[in-house]
C-alpha positions in Angstrom: 27.8 153.2 103.7 27.4 151.8 100.2 26.6 154.0 97.2 25.4 153.1 93.7 27.5 155.1 91.4 26.0 157.0 88.4 27.5 157.9 85.0 28.0 161.4 86.3 30.1 160.0 89.1 32.2 158.3 86.6 32.8 161.5 84.6 33.8 163.3 87.7 36.0 160.4 88.8 37.7 160.6 85.4 38.5 164.2 85.9 39.7 163.7 89.4 41.9 160.8 88.4 43.5 162.9 85.7 44.0 165.9 88.0 45.9 163.8 90.6 48.4 162.5 88.1 49.2 165.2 85.6 49.7 162.4 83.0 51.1 163.4 79.6 48.6 161.2 77.9 45.2 160.8 79.6 43.7 158.8 76.7 43.5 155.6 78.6 41.6 157.3 81.4 39.0 158.5 79.0 38.8 155.1 77.2 38.1 153.4 80.5 35.5 156.0 81.6 33.6 155.4 78.3 33.8 151.6 78.8 32.5 151.9 82.3 29.6 154.2 81.3 28.5 151.8 78.6 28.7 148.9 80.9 26.6 150.7 83.5 23.6 150.9 81.1 22.5 147.4 82.2 24.4 146.8 85.4 24.8 148.6 88.8 28.1 149.5 90.4 28.4 149.5 94.2 31.0 151.6 96.1 31.4 150.4 99.6 33.5 151.2 102.7 35.7 148.4 103.9 33.8 148.1 107.2 30.8 146.8 105.3 32.7 143.6 104.8 33.4 140.8 107.2 36.9 141.2 108.8 38.2 138.0 107.2 36.9 138.6 103.7 39.5 138.4 101.0 40.0 141.7 99.1 42.5 142.3 96.3 44.1 145.4 94.6 43.6 145.7 90.9 45.6 147.9 88.6 47.7 148.4 85.5 51.5 148.1 85.6 53.2 149.5 82.5 56.7 149.3 81.2 57.1 151.7 78.3 53.8 151.2 76.4 50.9 153.6 76.5 47.8 151.4 77.3 45.9 153.4 74.7 48.2 152.2 72.0 47.1 148.6 72.6 44.0 148.6 74.8 42.9 145.6 77.0 40.5 143.1 75.5 38.4 143.3 78.7 38.8 140.0 80.6 42.3 140.4 81.8 41.5 141.4 85.4 38.9 138.7 85.7 41.6 136.2 84.8 43.9 137.7 87.4 41.2 137.5 90.1 40.5 133.8 89.2 44.2 133.1 89.5 44.4 134.7 93.0 41.4 132.7 94.1 42.9 129.4 92.8 46.2 130.2 94.4 44.8 131.0 97.8 41.7 128.6 97.7 39.3 131.4 98.7 36.8 133.6 96.9 37.6 137.3 96.5 34.8 139.3 98.1 35.7 142.9 96.9 38.3 144.8 94.9 40.1 148.0 95.5 42.4 150.3 93.5 46.2 149.8 93.4 46.5 153.6 93.2 43.8 156.2 93.5 44.8 158.3 90.5 45.3 157.9 86.7 43.9 154.8 85.0 44.2 152.8 88.2 41.6 155.1 89.7 39.2 153.9 87.0 40.1 150.2 86.7 38.3 148.9 89.8 35.0 150.2 88.6 35.3 148.2 85.4 36.4 145.2 87.3 33.4 145.6 89.6 31.0 145.7 86.8 32.5 142.7 85.0 32.7 140.5 88.2 29.7 141.9 90.2 32.1 142.4 93.0 31.7 145.7 95.1 34.5 148.3 94.8 36.0 149.5 98.1 36.4 153.2 98.7 40.1 152.8 99.6 43.5 152.2 98.1 47.1 151.6 99.5 48.8 154.8 98.1 46.3 157.7 98.5 47.6 159.0 95.2 49.9 157.3 92.5 53.5 156.3 93.1 55.7 154.7 90.4 56.5 151.6 92.3 54.2 148.8 93.5 56.2 148.6 96.7 55.4 152.2 97.6 52.2 151.4 99.6 50.8 151.8 103.1 50.1 148.0 103.0 53.8 147.3 102.5 54.6 149.6 105.4 52.1 147.6 107.5 53.9 144.3 106.5 51.0 143.1 104.4 52.4 140.7 101.8 52.2 141.8 98.2 51.8 138.3 96.8 50.7 136.1 95.3 50.5 138.5 92.3 48.6 137.6 89.1 49.5 139.3 85.8 47.9 139.1 82.3 49.3 141.1 79.5 48.6 142.3 76.0 49.6 138.9 74.6 46.9 137.1 76.6 49.6 135.2 78.6 49.2 135.0 82.3 51.7 134.6 85.2 51.4 134.1 88.9 54.3 135.1 91.1 54.6 133.6 94.6 56.4 136.4 96.4 56.1 138.2 99.7 58.7 141.0 99.5 57.4 144.1 97.7 60.9 145.1 96.8 61.6 141.8 95.2 58.2 141.8 93.5 59.1 145.2 91.9 61.9 143.6 90.0 60.0 140.5 89.0 56.9 142.3 87.9 58.7 144.8 85.8 60.6 142.1 84.0 57.5 140.1 83.3 55.5 143.1 82.1 58.2 143.8 79.6 58.0 140.3 78.3 54.1 140.4 78.3 54.3 143.3 75.8 54.6 146.5 77.8 51.7 146.5 80.2 49.8 144.0 82.4 46.6 143.9 84.3 47.5 142.8 87.8 45.9 141.7 91.0 48.1 141.9 94.1 48.1 142.6 97.8 45.4 140.0 98.5 44.6 140.6 102.2 41.7 140.6 104.7 39.3 143.4 105.0 40.6 144.0 108.5 44.2 144.5 107.1 42.9 146.9 104.6 41.0 148.7 107.3 44.1 149.0 109.5 46.6 149.9 106.7 44.7 151.4 103.8 43.9 155.0 102.7 40.2 155.4 103.0 37.8 157.6 100.9 40.2 157.9 98.0 37.6 157.1 95.3 35.1 159.6 96.8 37.8 162.2 96.9 38.5 161.8 93.1 34.8 162.2 92.4 34.6 165.4 94.5 37.7 166.8 92.7 35.9 166.1 89.4 32.7 167.8 90.6 34.7 170.9 91.4 36.8 171.0 88.2 33.8 170.0 85.9 31.5 172.6 87.3 30.7 175.8 85.3 32.2 178.1 87.8 35.1 180.7 87.7 38.6 179.3 87.9 39.3 181.2 91.1 36.3 179.6 92.7 37.6 176.1 91.7 41.0 176.9 93.1 39.4 178.0 96.4 37.3 174.8 96.6 40.4 172.6 95.9 42.3 174.4 98.6 39.5 173.6 101.1 39.2 170.0 100.0 42.9 169.1 99.5 44.9 171.9 101.1 46.3 172.8 97.7 48.6 175.7 97.0 49.1 177.5 93.7 52.8 177.9 93.0 52.6 180.0 89.9 50.7 180.8 86.7 53.4 180.1 84.1 54.2 179.2 80.5 56.6 176.5 79.4 59.8 177.9 77.9 62.1 174.9 77.6 61.9 171.1 77.9 64.9 168.7 78.2 64.8 165.0 78.4 67.7 162.7 79.2 68.2 159.7 77.0 70.4 157.5 79.4 68.7 154.3 80.4 67.0 154.0 83.8 66.8 151.3 86.3 64.2 148.5 85.8 62.1 149.7 88.7 61.9 153.3 87.4 60.2 153.0 84.0 60.2 156.6 82.8 63.0 158.7 81.4 63.9 161.7 83.6 63.0 165.1 82.2 63.3 168.8 83.1 60.8 171.5 82.3 61.5 175.3 82.6 58.6 177.7 82.9 58.3 181.5 83.3 55.8 183.1 85.6 53.4 185.2 83.5 53.1 188.0 86.2 56.4 188.1 88.1 58.9 186.6 85.6 60.1 184.1 88.2 61.7 181.0 86.8 59.9 177.7 87.6 61.9 174.5 87.2 60.2 171.0 87.2 62.1 167.7 87.6 60.0 164.9 86.1 60.3 161.1 86.2 56.9 159.3 86.2 55.5 162.3 88.0 56.7 165.8 88.9 59.2 165.0 91.6 60.5 168.5 92.4 59.5 172.1 91.8 62.1 175.0 92.1 61.1 178.6 92.0 64.1 180.9 91.4 66.2 178.1 92.7 64.4 177.4 95.9 62.4 174.3 96.6 58.6 175.0 96.4 57.4 171.4 96.4 58.8 167.9 96.3 57.5 164.3 96.6 55.5 163.1 98.4 53.6 166.4 97.5 51.3 165.9 94.6 52.2 168.4 91.9 49.9 168.9 89.0 49.3 171.4 86.2 45.9 173.0 85.4 45.0 174.6 82.1 43.1 177.6 83.3 41.7 178.4 79.8 40.1 174.9 79.7 38.7 175.1 83.2 
């Protein structure tokens, strides 16, 4: 069932998108949330389920792809995604009927809302990751043999490219190289598919889930109550309450498809003195507690500042 989103929904979505990524710099998320709220003053924003579309309707994933540049350092002008959608329509000779998120977390959890307001297209309450992964090939659509291309990109320089590619693994290499040449980030439209394909292979309810997470975290309730509600909603487990004691970052270069430098973070449990070790690259990949594995990808691992909650 379709829903008209409110500015309060956007604030909650912002919090949920931040919680699900544990990003080191959430500035871009907040910038986009403010842009969306301003745009909502004279326009409505519709969130729909994919079954409200015709099975053959063309839908497309929109999202930012970055390669070493924080988006907040050089924000988008605003029309980049519209240019990408027009390029996809020109390439396929069909109109796009709705957009969905490339990844339901971080800034890409916010991007479809802005695109929906700009284009008057509805936003689908679904995505192909159910979270955020570092590679554009790491999607349920790819597992379902849905082609990733054509892919349209528009970067900080205003230049635009369209890649005719089907293999998601090959697209990973091409997109990363082009994003670097475009200035460090690019607005992208990819995985153009039918509503039926998204229905069969997508992750559904992901936008609504972020809004619900935000409602829990933004509420003026005790922290323990929030942790209980998150456990009920997401099945979360608290590993430890700890303080950072040491951070180490490796300077050796990484592969083109892995854009972040690997880092290690050591924490000490405030109550028990246990040693918590985090391995980080794009996200927290591995958590060790006194040398034993406590969590690992595809688990989503995040940090919550209890004093700010």
